[in-house]
C-alpha positions in Angstrom: 307.1 44.5 -137.5 310.1 44.5 -139.7 308.3 46.7 -142.2 307.4 49.1 -139.5 311.0 49.3 -138.3 312.2 49.9 -141.9 309.6 52.6 -142.3 310.8 54.3 -139.2 314.4 54.2 -140.4 313.4 55.8 -143.7 311.3 58.4 -141.9 314.1 59.4 -139.5 316.6 59.6 -142.4 314.3 62.0 -144.3 312.9 64.0 -141.4 315.6 66.6 -140.9 316.0 67.3 -144.6 312.3 67.4 -145.2 311.9 70.0 -142.5 314.6 72.1 -144.1 312.9 71.9 -147.5 309.4 72.6 -146.1 310.7 75.6 -144.2 312.4 76.9 -147.3 309.1 76.3 -149.2 307.2 78.5 -146.8 309.8 81.2 -147.0 309.7 81.1 -150.8 305.9 81.4 -150.7 306.0 84.4 -148.4 308.4 86.2 -150.7 306.2 85.4 -153.7 308.8 83.4 -155.6 306.1 81.0 -156.9 304.3 83.9 -158.6 307.4 84.7 -160.6 307.8 81.3 -162.1 306.0 82.3 -165.2 308.2 85.3 -166.0 311.3 83.4 -167.3 313.3 83.6 -164.1 314.1 79.9 -163.8 317.9 80.6 -163.6 317.4 83.0 -160.7 315.2 80.5 -158.9 317.8 77.8 -159.4 320.5 79.9 -157.8 318.1 80.9 -155.0 317.2 77.2 -154.4 320.9 76.2 -154.5 321.8 78.8 -151.8 318.9 77.8 -149.6 319.4 74.0 -150.1 323.2 74.1 -149.5 322.7 76.6 -146.6 320.2 74.4 -144.8 322.5 71.3 -145.2 325.5 73.1 -143.9 323.7 74.6 -141.0 322.7 71.1 -140.0 326.4 70.0 -140.4 327.6 72.9 -138.3 325.2 72.0 -135.5 325.8 68.3 -135.7 328.1 67.9 -132.7 325.8 70.1 -130.5 322.7 68.1 -131.7 324.4 64.8 -130.9 325.0 66.0 -127.3 321.6 67.5 -126.9 319.3 64.9 -128.5 321.3 61.7 -127.9 322.7 62.6 -124.5 326.3 62.2 -125.5 328.7 63.0 -122.7 332.1 64.1 -123.7 334.8 62.2 -121.9 337.5 64.2 -120.1 340.9 62.9 -121.3 342.1 63.1 -117.7 339.3 61.0 -116.4 340.1 58.7 -113.5 337.9 56.0 -115.0 340.4 53.5 -116.5 337.9 52.2 -119.1 337.0 55.6 -120.4 340.7 56.6 -120.3 341.4 53.6 -122.5 338.6 54.6 -124.9 340.0 58.2 -125.2 343.6 56.9 -125.7 342.4 54.5 -128.4 340.6 57.2 -130.3 343.6 59.5 -130.1 346.0 56.7 -131.4 343.7 56.1 -134.3 343.4 59.8 -135.0 347.2 60.1 -135.2 347.4 57.2 -137.6 344.7 58.9 -139.7 346.6 62.1 -139.8 343.9 64.3 -138.3 345.0 67.9 -137.5 343.1 67.9 -134.2 342.1 65.1 -131.8 338.3 64.5 -132.0 336.1 64.8 -128.9 335.3 61.4 -127.5 331.8 60.8 -126.1 329.7 58.1 -124.7 325.9 57.9 -124.2 323.8 55.6 -122.1 321.9 53.3 -124.4 321.6 49.6 -125.0 321.9 50.1 -128.7 325.0 48.7 -130.4 326.2 51.9 -132.1 329.0 54.2 -132.8 329.1 57.3 -135.0 331.3 60.2 -136.0 330.1 63.7 -136.7 331.3 67.3 -136.9 331.7 70.0 -139.5 335.4 69.3 -140.3 338.4 67.1 -139.7 339.5 69.6 -137.0 336.1 69.8 -135.2 334.8 66.3 -134.9 333.1 64.0 -132.4 333.4 60.2 -132.0 330.7 58.7 -129.8 330.0 55.2 -128.7 327.0 53.7 -126.9 327.3 51.8 -123.6 325.6 48.9 -125.4 328.6 48.7 -127.9 331.2 48.8 -125.1 329.3 46.1 -123.2 328.9 43.8 -126.2 332.5 43.8 -127.6 336.1 43.4 -126.5 338.6 46.2 -126.8 340.1 44.8 -130.0 336.7 44.7 -131.7 335.9 48.2 -130.3 339.1 49.5 -131.9 338.0 48.1 -135.2 334.7 50.0 -135.0 336.5 53.2 -133.9 338.9 52.8 -136.8 335.9 52.8 -139.2 334.5 56.0 -137.6 337.9 57.7 -137.7 338.1 56.9 -141.4 334.8 58.7 -141.9 336.4 61.8 -140.4 339.7 61.4 -142.3 337.8 60.9 -145.6 335.7 64.0 -145.0 332.5 62.0 -145.3 330.4 64.4 -143.3 331.2 67.3 -145.6 330.9 65.1 -148.7 327.4 63.8 -147.7 326.4 67.4 -146.8 327.3 68.6 -150.2 325.4 65.8 -151.9 322.3 66.4 -149.6 322.5 70.2 -150.3 322.5 69.7 -154.1 319.6 67.2 -153.7 317.7 69.8 -151.6 318.2 72.5 -154.2 317.0 70.3 -157.1 314.0 69.1 -155.1 312.9 72.7 -154.4 313.6 73.8 -158.0 312.1 70.9 -159.9 309.0 70.8 -157.7 308.2 74.4 -158.4 308.9 74.2 -162.1 306.7 71.1 -162.6 304.0 72.4 -160.3 303.8 75.6 -162.4 303.8 73.7 -165.7 301.1 71.2 -164.5 298.9 73.9 -162.9 299.0 76.0 -166.1 298.1 73.0 -168.2 295.1 72.3 -165.9 294.0 75.9 -165.9 291.1 76.9 -168.1 290.1 80.4 -169.1 287.3 80.4 -166.6 289.5 79.5 -163.7 290.3 82.2 -161.2 293.9 82.9 -160.4 293.4 82.2 -156.7 292.2 78.6 -157.4 295.2 78.1 -159.8 297.6 79.2 -157.0 296.0 76.8 -154.6 296.5 73.9 -157.1 300.1 74.9 -157.7 300.7 75.1 -153.9 299.4 71.5 -153.5 301.4 70.3 -156.5 304.6 71.8 -155.1 304.4 69.8 -151.9 303.4 66.6 -153.7 306.3 66.9 -156.1 308.6 67.7 -153.2 307.6 64.5 -151.5 308.2 62.4 -154.6 311.5 64.0 -155.4 312.6 63.7 -151.7 312.2 60.0 -152.0 314.1 59.8 -155.3 316.8 62.0 -153.8 317.1 59.8 -150.7 317.9 56.9 -153.0 320.8 58.9 -154.5 322.0 59.9 -151.0 321.8 56.3 -149.7 323.8 55.0 -152.7 326.6 57.5 -152.0 326.4 56.6 -148.3 326.9 52.9 -149.0 330.0 53.6 -151.2 331.4 55.7 -148.3 330.9 52.9 -145.9 333.0 50.5 -148.0 335.7 53.2 -148.0 335.5 53.7 -144.3 335.9 49.9 -143.8 339.1 50.0 -145.9 340.4 53.0 -143.8 339.6 51.2 -140.6 341.6 48.2 -141.8 344.6 50.5 -142.5 344.4 52.2 -139.1 344.1 48.8 -137.3 344.4 45.7 -139.5 342.4 43.9 -142.0 341.8 41.1 -139.6 340.8 43.4 -136.8 338.3 45.3 -139.0 336.8 42.0 -140.2 336.7 40.8 -136.6 334.7 43.9 -135.6 332.2 43.4 -138.4 331.9 39.7 -137.5 331.4 40.7 -133.9 328.5 43.0 -134.9 327.1 40.1 -136.8 327.3 37.8 -133.8 325.6 40.3 -131.6 322.8 40.6 -134.2 322.4 36.9 -134.9 323.5 35.3 -131.6 322.0 34.8 -128.2 322.9 38.4 -127.2 320.4 39.6 -129.8 317.5 38.9 -127.4 318.8 41.4 -124.9 319.2 44.3 -127.3 316.2 46.2 -128.7 315.5 45.7 -132.4 315.7 49.4 -133.1 319.3 49.4 -131.9 320.4 47.4 -134.9 318.1 49.4 -137.2 319.8 52.6 -135.9 323.3 51.3 -136.6 322.0 49.7 -139.9 324.6 47.0 -139.5 322.4 44.4 -141.2 321.6 46.4 -144.3 319.2 45.2 -146.9 320.2 42.2 -149.0 317.8 42.8 -151.8 314.5 44.3 -153.0 313.2 47.8 -153.1 314.1 48.6 -149.5 317.8 48.1 -150.2 317.7 51.4 -152.1 317.0 53.2 -148.9 319.7 51.5 -146.8 322.7 53.7 -145.9 324.9 50.7 -145.0 325.6 47.7 -147.1 324.9 44.2 -145.7 327.6 42.9 -143.3 328.4 39.9 -145.5 329.1 42.2 -148.4 331.4 44.5 -146.3 333.3 41.5 -145.0 333.7 40.0 -148.4 335.1 43.4 -149.8 337.7 43.5 -147.1 338.7 39.9 -147.6 339.2 40.4 -151.3 340.7 43.9 -151.3 344.3 44.9 -151.0 344.4 47.1 -147.9 
């Protein structure tokens, strides 16, 4: 069961970027780019792949707020709402945004889900969204919620969405480029004088997608490594916007929800979505976007905030 949940997490993490690369692959095939690999145009192909790879990543970033509202059912909270709890949530986000020095107040959203989750998204520090689940609000006190929100505001202030988009765009470009170059080299090496060109193109087509899959996995390891580093930095930022003790308290609260009696009332996938547990070791740790809670708490305890 745990292996299935981990596999689902990895699949969801790769799905969007895989679709982008597959779409670009089809476009490249339609325009006959593969047929020109043997004519010494590697530099042109690299530029072309970089444009497509970065373009796909930034289109996803630009649509991130809209996608969160559509696919996760995030409802933006009106700052003038009569609901006192939601009003407190909006005011808390705005206070933290001011401490973080954001040029514009983020949109504040909530979505109806038992998962214990919060996230920040958006194309820039001026156009961002902070969303929390009903499960998180029901599982924590306001002081702990503020620690979690401080972490999410730090992601916005640090420009993590743009940073991770740049990294993913470069990975997409290299996946496309290296897959095609290696597919061409291998298919040419396998080709005999009696082979017809149609058969050779079919072999090359299969190899392109095989190499793309392999390089996507390797690229995901790189992206996840950067993501874990950004999580440590966001924890540090959250401690500055609230306090070290409050940030540690928020992480400890997440741990209690995960390990304690309340764990039985929350679906397992909720914690996998937030990835608050991380992976403590082994190969699967390479695909974890969040470090283990214990490691994050230890960093805060030992660091000068």
